[in-house]
N, C-alpha and C positions, 0 to 999 in steps of 0.2 A: 796772610792766613785769616780765614773767617772763623771767629771763635763764638761759642755761646757767650751770653752775657755773664758777668761775674755773679749776678743774682741767681741766674740759672744754675751755675756750678755750685752755689751754696745751698740750693734747694735740695738737700739730701732726702732720700726716700727712706722712711722707717722700715726695717725688716726684722721685727721682733724686738725684745727688750734691749735697749741701749745698743742697738745695731742699726747702722744706716748704710745706704748705698749711694754712690755718686759716680759720675762719669767725667771725662775730660776730652778735649780735642786732640788731634795730632798736632805736634809742634814742628817747627822747621827742621829740627835735627832728628825727628822721629821719636816715638815713645811719648812719655809724659814729662811734665815740668815739675821739679821737686817742690817749688813754691805752691803749686796747685794742691799737691798731696798734703803738705803741711797745713795749708789754709782750710782744706776740707776736713782734715783730722781735728783741727782746733774747733771748727764749726760743730762737728759731731760731739766733741767733749762738752762744748758750751751748751748744747741742747739738753744736757743732763744736769745743768747747774741753774740755780735761780738767777734771774736777770740782774739782781742786785750785786752779783759777784762777777765783775768783769775780769778777763784774763790779765795776769801780770807777768807770766813767764811760760816758756815751753822749751823742751829739749828733745830733739828728734834725731833718729838714726835712719839713714836711707840704706835699706838692706838689699834690694834688687831693683833693676829698672822696671818702670811701669809700662803697661801695654794699653795704648789708647783705644784699642778695639774691644777691650773688656771693661765691664763695670768694676768699681772698687768697693770692697766691703770694709766698713769701719766699725770695729768692735770696741766698745768703751767699757772700762772697769771703773767703778766708783770707789776709789781707794779710801777716800775720807771726806766726810762732810763735817767741817768744824764750824765754830761760831764766827771765825774770821777768815778761814781759808778752806777751799775745797780743792781736792787733788784728784786728777783723773789720769788713767793710762789708756792709750789708743793704739790698736794694732790695725794696720791697713793690709788687706789681703787681696790677691788675685789668684788665678788658677795655679800659677807658678809657686805660690807660697806667700810668705810675709814680704811686703815691699817697704814697710815703714813701721818703726816703733817710736812712740812719742809719749812723754809725760807732760802734763799741763797743770798749772796751778792758777786758781782764781781767788781774788781777795775782795772782801766786803769793803766798799769805799769808806775811808776814814778822813775826817776833817782834822788834819795835822799839818805840821810845818812842811813847806814846799821850797826847797833850795836847789837851784841849778848852778853847778860849778862848771859844766862843760859849755863851751861856746862854739858856735858855728863859724867855720873859716870864711873869710871873705872870698867869694867865688862869683863867677859870672851868673847873672840871674837867668831864669828859664825863658823869659821873653826875648832874650838876646841869643838864643841857641836854637838851631833847627832840630826838628824831631827826627829821631833815629830809632824808633820803636820797631821791634820784630813782630808785634802783635797789634791787632786793631782793638784790643781790650784796654790798653793804657798808652799814655804819652810818655816818651822817654827822651829827655834832652841831655845828652852826654856832655859833661864838662869838657872844655877845650884842654889841649895838652898842657897849656900853661897853668891850669888849675889842678893838674894831677901830678904826673911824674913817676919815677921808679917805685914800683910797689903800691901804687895808689890807683883807685878808680872811683868815679863818682858820676852821679846823674840826678837830675830832677825827674821825679816820677809822680804820676797821678792816674787814677782810673778815669775812664771817659764816661762813666755813668754815675748818676746821683744815687747813692745808697743810703742817704739820710744820716742820722746821728746815733744809730745803735752802736754802742761800744764794742759788742762782740763782732758785728759785721765789719766795723772799721778795723779791729785787730786782725781779722781774717784777711782783709784786703792788704794791710801792711805786711802780714806774713807772706802773702802771695808775691808782693813786689820785692820782698827782702832777699829773695834767692837770685835776683838778677845780676847784681854787681860783684859779689865776692869772687867768682871765678876770674873776672877780668883783673882784679887786684893781684891774684896769684900769677896770672899771665904776665902782668907788668913787672913783677920782681924776678921772673925766671930768666937767667942770663942767656939761655939758648932759644927761648920761645917767646920772648917779649915782643918780637916783631910780628907775632901772630895775634897780638892783643885785640886788634880790631876785628878779628875773625872769631872771637869767642862766642858769637851768636849762633854758631853751628856750622858755618861755612868752612871751618878748619877741621871738621869732623874726620876727614880722611887722613889728616896729618898728625893729629894728636888724639889722645884719649883723655877725656875729662869726666869727672863725676863728683857730685856733692856727696860727702861721706856722713857728716853730721851737721846739725844746725841748731842754734840756740837763740832765743829772742827774750829780752826783758822789756816789757811794755811799761813806760812811765806815764803816758797819756794815750788817748785814743782819738787822734785827729780824723777829720773827714777824709775819706779816700779820694774824693774828687778834687781835693786841694793839693797844691804842689808840696812834695816832700823831698828834701835833699838826702840822698843815700851816699854817704861819704865813707869809703872803705880803704884800708891799707893792709898789706900782707906782712905779718909779723915774722914768719919763719917758713923756710922751705927745707924739707928733709924727708927722705924715704918716699919721694914722689908726692908728698902731702904738703900742701900750703895752708897755713892758718890765716884767714882773713878776718879782720875785726872792723866793725863799722858803727857809726852813729847815724841816727836819722833825726832830721830837724824839719819843722815847718818853715815856710818862707819868712816868718818873722823871728826866726832863731830859737824857737822853743824846742828843747831837746825831748823827743817823744819816745825814743826806743834805742836800744843797743843790740847788736847782732854779732855773733861769732859763727864762723863756718869753716870746717876743714874741707879742702878740695883736693881731689886726686888729679894730677896733671902729669901725663907721660907722653913722650914722643912715640908715635906708632911705628913699630918695626915690621 
């Protein structure tokens, strides 16, 4: 798949007060990629916030599938500008209606205590794994089976372009990548569909129905997007065709930079 660069996708066009328009490519499974919509929504919200307030969290609901043939309209509401926190709401629309609702929060950087309790698992490094990316936008080195297991998925991910050190752009890039692995963790736990785990990139589309339902990210730091990040996910629960995947994201030196929760719809197509 030939994609626009990530910088091009983040170059949203203003369309009136606090309203922006973006586009995206067609993906292998058709339609749009949820990580793209979340990343562009976060970018739109961030464009209404002072640069001294980097994002610290977002909570999104995927309402309808997106159409790659249409532009996406991002409408931002400035819920609050506080001394320490700024809160924004974003609605992404296409002709069919709303495709995403999202709340974002931004915090003024504070020089306070920094304690990391979470540790990165010992896994195979990215240089010892072949690339298995479905996009020319980023590298994806899937962890071997011995590093994953039932209900787990993981990969080393990094963008293939230099985006610099802008915390907002780095957060948008992490958000883009963060939607890639949760579905595979849900596949890996499903007793009837785990054998299709390696087809979660879209080639199983005719056999199963999958969709991201909601997505949350807590940003602890904002690492460069062109450096390796380990996305390590596990599925906590499967019920009602919904699987809850939870993951942590680390840089290659073990720094814990983000946590992600996502609910995934997974059904056998009848």
